[in-house]
Structures are given as C-alpha cells and as structure tokens.
N, C-alpha and C positions, 0 to 999 in steps of 0.2 A: 269799737275797733276802727281802728284807721290804715287806709292803704298808702303807702309808701311810695308816691311817683317820682320817678329817679328823670333829673333830663337827661336823657341818654338820648343818642343819635338814633334812630328807628331804622333799622337796613332791613329791605326786602332779603326775603330768603332764595336763597341761590338755587335757580332750575335743574331738577335733578338729571344727570344723564344715563340713558339706560341705554346700553349697550345692542345693537340688533345683532340677532345670530345669522351668521354669516355660513352659507355653505361648505364643506370641506373642499379643501383643495385638493385639486385630483391632480398629482405631478404626474409630467410626460416621461415617461421612464422608458426608451427605446432601446432595444435589445434584439437578438437574434428574434426571428418571427420563429419560432420552433415546427407549429404546424406546416407552416408554409414553405419552409425548406423540407420537408416530407413529403409533402404532394409534389414540389419540384422534382424531388429525387424519384418518386414513384411515375411520373407522366415520361422523365427522362429515362428509365428502364424501359419503359415500352418505345420510346424513342431508339434506343440502340438497337431493341426486334427490331425494328423497323429499317435500320439501316442492315440487318443482317439479313432480311430477305429483300429488300429492296423497298422504298418507299412506296412506290405508285402499286405493287401489289399488295403490301401491309395494307394500304388505304382501301383497297378493293375488298379486302376480308377482312376488317376491321371496322370500317369510316362509319358513318351514320348515314347509309347510302337507306335515303327517306322510302324509296320504291322497294328495295327489300324488307324493308322494315313494315311496309302499306300491305306488299303482296304477299311476301313470304312468310309473315310472321317473324322475322329476326329481329324481335323487341330489342333482344341484348345490346344492339348496336346504338341505341338512342343513348347509352351510357359509354359503350368504350368509343365512342366517336370524340369524346371530350377528352381522351388520355392520349388520343394520335394528334402529329404536329406533320405540316406537309416539309418539312425541311429545316438544316440549322437555323437560320434567320430566322423562321416563322417561333420555335421554341426557344430561342435567344431572346426577342424580342417579349415573347410572355411571360418570361421568366424573371426579367429585369422590371417588368411592371407589375407582375404578380409581388416580387419580394418588397419592390418599391411603395406597394400601398399595404399589404401585410403588415411592415413594421408598424406603421402608426396605428393601425389597426389590434393587433396582439397589445399594444402600449395603451389605448385609449379605452378599449372593451375588452375582451377574454378571448384566447386563441379555442375554447368551445366555440364559442360564435363562429369565429374564422373557418372552422371545419364545416358547421353546418348552411352556413351561408355560401361557400364556396360549392357545394355538393348539392344544396338545392337552386342556386343560378346557373350551374352548367347543367341540370335537367331541366330547371326552365325555360334556359335558350335554346335546349332542344325541342322543347315541346313546341313552342311558339314558331320556330322556323319552320316545323313539319306542319304548322296548321296553315302557315301563311304563304309556305315556298317549298311545298310537298315534292321538290325535285332536286336532282343531284346530291352532291355528298358531301356534309359538315363534317367538320373536324375542328380539334383545337379547345383548349381551355379555357379560350376569352371570354364565354358566358359566364363563367364561373369567377372568373377575375374582374370583369365588370362589376358583376354584381358584388364585389367586395367595395369596389368604389359608389355603388348605390347607397351599400349601407352608410358609410362613410358619410356620404353628402347628406343624409337623415340625421345622423348622429349629430354634424357640426351644426345644424338647425337647431335638433331638441336641446343639445347642449353647447348651446352657444354661449353662453358665459363663462365657459371654461375653452373655447376654440377661439385662434385667432383668425381675424378676419380675412387673411390673407389666402391660409390653408383653403375657407371654406369658397375663397373665390379659384384656387387655384383646382377644386374639385369641380367646380362647375366647368369649369375652362377646359379641363380633361374630358370631361362627359361629351360636351359639345363638340369638341376635335373628334372623339372615337366614333359618334354619331353623325358627323359631316363626313369624317373619310370614310367609313361604312357605305353611304348614300353616293360617295361619287366612285368609290371603286366597286361597287354592287356586283359588277361579274365576278369579284375576285375574293372578297367579304363577305361571310352573311351577316349581316347586320340585325336579323330577325333573331339572333343568337344573342348579339350583344345588347338588344332592348329588350329580349325576354331574362338575361339575366340581371340588367340594370334594375328592372321592375322588380323581380326578385328578392333583392337584395335589399332595397328600398322599402318591401313592405313588411320584411322579417324586422328591419331596424324599428318602423313603426310598433311594432308590438315587444319587441327585446330591449331596447334601448329606455331606460326610465326617464321620465320627463322631468321628476324631481329632483332638484339640485342635489339635495343632500343625501340621496344614495350614489353609491359608485358601481357604475356599469361595469367594472371590472369583478365585481363580485357576485357569483351566481349560483343559483341551488344546484346539489347534487346531480340532481336528473338532468340540468343542461350539459353539465360536465359529461357527465355518462353519454348524452346524446354525442357531445361536438366528439368522443373518441368513439363511438360509433360510427359516425360518418366520415374521419379519417379510415376507420377498419373497413368501411365500405368501399369507398375510393379503392384502396388497395386490393381489395376484390376484384374490382373494376378493371385495373391495371393488369391484375393479374391474367384476368380474364381475356383481355387483349392480346395479351402476351402469347397466353398457348394457342388464339385465336390466329395471332398472325404467323406464328410457326407451324400450323396445320395441325397442333396438337390435339385441338379439337375441335 
C-alpha cells in the first residue's frame, strides 16, 4: 500500500472563537414612580389636616415628641411624625427630592422595594434619633427619603456594570451634602433621622440587590411584592392615624 503525499501548503488551523456570555442588558425604563406618588399623596393629605388645625398645634398633637414617647407611652408618635411637615417649603422640598430619587429607583429595582425601604428607613431614622437625641420633636419624611438614596448608592456599587459612574458620583455627592447640611443646621435639621434612614436603606440593599449580574433586580418574588403592598398600606394607616390625631378625633 502506498501513501500519496501531495505537495500542498500546510496551513495551521484557525483558532476557534467562543463568544463569552454577557450579562443581560438592563434598560433604564424611566416612568412615573407609582408608589412614590401614592406616598406623596398620603402625607400631603396629612399636611392638609395640619393646615386645617394649624401647623404648630398639629405638630404638638402628632409629631414625634420623644419625651411623650418615652414618658407617656405614646409610641404611635414614632410613626406619625414621619407623615408631618413643618410648612409648605418643607413638604415641597421633600416631595421634589423623593420624586427625583424614586424615579430611577423604580426603574432600576422594583416599586415593592421602594415601599419597603421607605417605611423601614422612616422608622430607622426615628429610632436612631430617639436613641441619640431623645429630646424635642422630630417630623418629616426625610428619613425614608434618605433611605431611598442609601439603597441607590449600594445598588450603584453592586451593579456597577450597569450604572454610569456619573450617577454613582451624584449619589455620593448628595449624601455628603445632606449630612453636611444636617450638621451645619443641627438646631433645625434632625441629622440623626437622616443617618438612621440612610443606614437602613443601605443595609436593606446589601441583602436585596443581587450581586449576580445575570439576575434582574426588577424581578421579585411574590412575597416581596406582597410585602411592598403591605408596607404601602401600613404607611396609609399611619397617615390616617396622623390625620385623626391632628383633628382630635382619636
């Protein structure tokens, strides 16, 4: 048997190219933050009750009076104080900030998380100010709002491949400004409520935001959706209690 060797050019095999799997693209889908709008509407109703009775008497009736909480057992004040505001400028600034941060939140994560973070952060802010500054009266939704910012900050690091560096820098700058503003105006601003809300939102994000880039953080299990709805309902109940208290019905 003979072997036929042909005089042909020997060419090396071309290297095989394998496509690396890429994380799924998460499109930024801005839209109206439904849960945030509901929350703003709820505490706006409380503010209307404040105007009806008078802002100062309303704050005395339903604000987070820490001495009344500690000495008279009025524990509901820890919650109702988060639904009150000191005047038109206070509620307008809080609402603008809340809306501006809630919009990317609901686009990047899920509105169920927003309701949970807002409620937990509002409570977390009240608890921290009660522990570290147990005098005076605290009011406002800013603890919950700063918690939203804390969540987004952690999100921007855990999901950095999907987040523009400018967005992350803006969040950090906002956090720095809020804390500095609180320390400079410590007599007017309850910075402990801000810090408590910030930490609560950040810690929640550590557990709730998936580190796996192939998982979409907007997809949540039914129990989380239910918890989000219940958180929204709980805040509605808080606002209802605040209104009844302000008007002297309960």
